[in-house]
C-alpha positions in Angstrom: 48.2 -22.3 14.8 46.7 -21.2 17.7 43.4 -23.8 18.2 40.9 -21.0 17.1 38.7 -23.1 16.7 38.9 -26.1 18.7 35.9 -27.9 19.9 33.8 -26.8 17.1 32.4 -28.3 13.9 32.0 -26.3 10.6 29.2 -27.5 8.0 30.4 -26.0 4.9 28.7 -25.7 1.3 31.3 -25.3 -2.6 34.0 -27.4 0.4 35.7 -28.9 -3.4 37.7 -26.1 -4.1 39.3 -22.6 -4.2 37.7 -20.3 -1.7 35.5 -23.7 0.3 38.6 -25.8 0.3 41.2 -22.9 1.5 39.0 -22.4 3.9 38.0 -26.0 5.1 41.8 -26.6 4.9 42.0 -23.8 7.8 39.8 -24.7 10.0 40.8 -28.1 10.1 44.5 -26.7 11.2 42.7 -24.7 13.8 40.9 -27.2 14.9 38.0 -27.5 13.7 35.7 -30.5 12.4 33.9 -30.1 9.7 31.3 -31.6 6.7 32.1 -30.4 3.2 29.4 -29.9 0.4 29.7 -30.1 -3.1 28.6 -31.0 -6.2 32.0 -32.5 -7.8 32.5 -35.8 -5.4 36.1 -36.1 -6.8 37.1 -32.5 -6.0 35.8 -33.1 -2.7 38.3 -36.2 -2.4 41.2 -34.0 -3.5 40.1 -31.4 -1.2 39.9 -33.9 2.2 43.1 -36.2 0.8 44.4 -32.5 0.9 43.6 -31.3 4.2 44.3 -35.2 5.9 48.1 -34.6 4.3 48.1 -31.1 6.2 46.7 -31.7 9.5 46.3 -35.7 9.7 44.0 -35.7 13.0 41.2 -33.2 11.3 37.8 -34.6 11.0 36.3 -34.8 7.6 33.2 -35.7 7.0 31.9 -35.7 2.5 29.1 -34.8 0.2 28.3 -34.7 -2.9 24.9 -32.7 -3.7 23.8 -30.2 -5.4 22.9 -27.2 -2.7 19.9 -26.3 -4.4 18.2 -29.2 -3.7 16.2 -28.5 -0.1 16.7 -32.2 0.5 20.5 -31.4 0.6 20.7 -29.0 3.2 18.9 -31.1 5.9 20.9 -33.9 5.3 24.2 -31.8 5.2 23.1 -31.0 8.7 21.5 -34.2 9.8 25.4 -35.8 8.7 27.1 -32.9 10.5 24.7 -34.1 14.3 25.8 -37.5 13.7 29.3 -37.3 13.0 30.0 -34.9 15.8 26.7 -33.8 17.8 26.7 -30.1 17.4 26.8 -27.5 14.2 28.5 -24.3 15.5 30.2 -22.9 12.5 28.4 -22.7 8.4 30.0 -21.1 5.6 27.4 -20.7 2.9 30.3 -20.7 0.3 28.9 -22.8 -2.9 27.9 -20.4 -5.8 26.8 -21.1 -9.4 27.4 -18.2 -12.4 26.2 -17.1 -15.9 27.2 -14.9 -18.1 24.2 -13.0 -19.6 23.7 -9.8 -20.0 20.1 -8.6 -18.1 18.4 -8.4 -22.0 19.3 -11.7 -22.9 19.0 -14.3 -20.1 15.7 -15.8 -19.5 14.0 -16.4 -16.9 15.0 -20.0 -16.4 18.9 -19.3 -16.1 17.7 -16.1 -14.0 15.8 -19.2 -11.7 18.9 -21.6 -11.4 21.5 -18.9 -10.2 19.1 -17.4 -7.9 18.0 -21.2 -6.6 21.8 -21.7 -5.5 22.7 -18.6 -4.8 20.0 -17.7 -2.8 17.4 -20.0 -2.3 20.4 -22.4 -1.1 22.0 -20.4 1.1 18.7 -19.8 2.9 17.9 -23.6 2.9 21.4 -24.4 5.2 20.9 -21.4 7.1 17.0 -22.8 7.8 18.7 -26.2 8.3 21.1 -25.7 10.9 19.6 -23.2 12.8 18.1 -25.4 15.3 21.8 -26.5 16.4 23.7 -22.9 15.8 21.0 -21.5 18.5 22.1 -24.9 20.5 25.5 -23.7 20.1 25.6 -20.9 22.1 28.1 -18.7 20.5 26.5 -20.2 16.5 28.3 -18.5 13.6 27.3 -18.0 9.8 29.8 -16.4 7.2 28.1 -16.0 4.1 30.2 -15.7 0.6 28.7 -12.8 -1.6 31.1 -10.6 -3.6 32.8 -7.5 -4.2 30.4 -7.3 -7.3 27.1 -6.8 -5.2 28.7 -3.6 -4.0 30.3 -3.0 -7.2 28.6 -2.6 -11.0 30.4 -3.8 -13.5 28.4 -5.8 -17.2 28.2 -9.1 -18.5 27.8 -11.2 -15.4 24.1 -9.7 -13.8 22.1 -13.0 -12.4 25.6 -13.5 -10.7 26.0 -10.4 -9.0 22.2 -9.6 -8.4 22.2 -12.9 -6.0 25.1 -11.2 -4.6 23.7 -8.3 -3.5 20.7 -10.4 -2.4 23.0 -12.3 -0.2 24.2 -9.4 1.7 20.4 -8.5 2.2 19.7 -11.9 3.7 22.7 -11.3 6.1 21.9 -8.6 7.7 17.9 -9.7 8.4 19.1 -12.7 9.7 21.4 -11.1 11.6 18.5 -9.3 13.8 16.5 -12.3 13.6 18.8 -14.9 15.5 21.0 -12.0 17.9 18.8 -13.1 20.5 19.9 -16.8 19.9 23.4 -15.9 20.2 24.3 -16.3 16.7 26.3 -13.8 14.9 25.8 -13.7 10.8 28.1 -11.7 8.6 28.8 -11.5 5.0 32.9 -11.7 2.9 33.0 -10.0 -0.3 36.1 -11.7 -2.3 37.5 -9.4 -5.1 39.2 -11.7 -8.2 40.7 -14.9 -6.3 42.3 -16.9 -8.4 40.8 -20.4 -8.6 40.6 -24.0 -10.0 37.1 -22.2 -11.7 39.5 -19.7 -13.6 42.6 -21.4 -14.5 40.4 -24.7 -16.2 37.8 -22.0 -17.5 41.5 -20.3 -19.2 42.8 -23.9 -20.2 39.8 -25.2 -21.6 39.8 -22.2 -23.7 43.1 -22.4 -25.5 44.6 -19.6 -23.2 47.7 -19.0 -20.7 47.8 -19.4 -17.7 50.1 -16.5 -16.9 48.0 -14.5 -19.6 45.3 -15.0 -17.2 47.8 -14.1 -14.3 47.9 -10.8 -15.6 44.1 -9.9 -16.6 43.8 -8.6 -13.1 46.3 -6.5 -12.5 44.1 -3.3 -13.3 41.4 -4.3 -11.4 42.4 -4.4 -7.6 44.5 -1.2 -5.8 46.7 -4.0 -5.4 47.3 -4.4 -9.1 47.0 -9.2 -8.8 44.3 -11.6 -7.9 43.7 -12.7 -4.3 45.3 -16.2 -3.2 42.3 -18.5 -2.3 43.5 -18.8 1.5 43.9 -14.5 1.4 40.1 -14.9 1.3 40.2 -18.0 3.8 41.6 -15.6 6.7 38.9 -13.3 6.9 36.2 -16.1 7.1 38.1 -17.6 9.8 38.3 -14.8 11.4 34.7 -13.8 11.3 33.6 -17.5 12.2 35.9 -17.3 15.5 35.4 -16.0 18.9 37.6 -13.4 18.1 35.5 -11.4 16.4 32.4 -12.0 18.8 30.8 -8.2 19.0 30.4 -8.4 15.0 27.6 -9.2 13.8 25.5 -7.9 10.5 28.2 -6.6 9.1 29.8 -7.3 5.7 33.6 -7.2 5.5 35.1 -6.8 1.2 38.0 -8.6 0.7 39.1 -7.1 -2.8 42.0 -5.4 -2.5 40.7 -2.1 -2.8 38.5 -2.8 -5.8 35.6 -1.3 -4.5 36.7 1.9 -4.1 38.7 2.5 -7.3 
């Protein structure tokens, strides 16, 4: 690795697995110190252990908490500052899924998803902004979804809130440009994470069959590996993307043009 994040401190939500864990591992390999937030304490410990095995010199702190709680964002930002005295990068990756249609979703279901996918992101941005401004080269990378720009059925709540993240990103890019903070959004396509594998096993289905399910959902005919999403997030976060802000990067194997 080339040390593209040497000396940087990153706060990352949804770091217990999947894209978040892959991003955390890549950040540490590139020299960053990280604070990871996730509801699953066990998953966070596994992520931290995997990072330590790959990058023994890495400095990682973990916080098991609900990103929908405003106090979590404040505590996570405080943990970064207490441990590493700065915040240079914020990655909002935590998300909640719901499979209800528009016709069936209750107000309570809507609010639960909004609390995580939209308000949770906003809370972390607000909590981290003072330190990001002091960084001088702060970067926020929000993780949305390719389905924020391409329709489908059965994921109304998730997709609507992921689309809102794109609008939030653009607004924040306008507001924070004067403070040297870049704000961008990455929209992953079908990514083979532990979430999908565990859900398939719980349903008594074959993981091999799961791998075949997405052959028609991208031009490349396969799922993405989480690290294939982590690399674009890394690039958006590092100084190589220093003239990019307010941009939506779709990383979906061409799904959005099918």
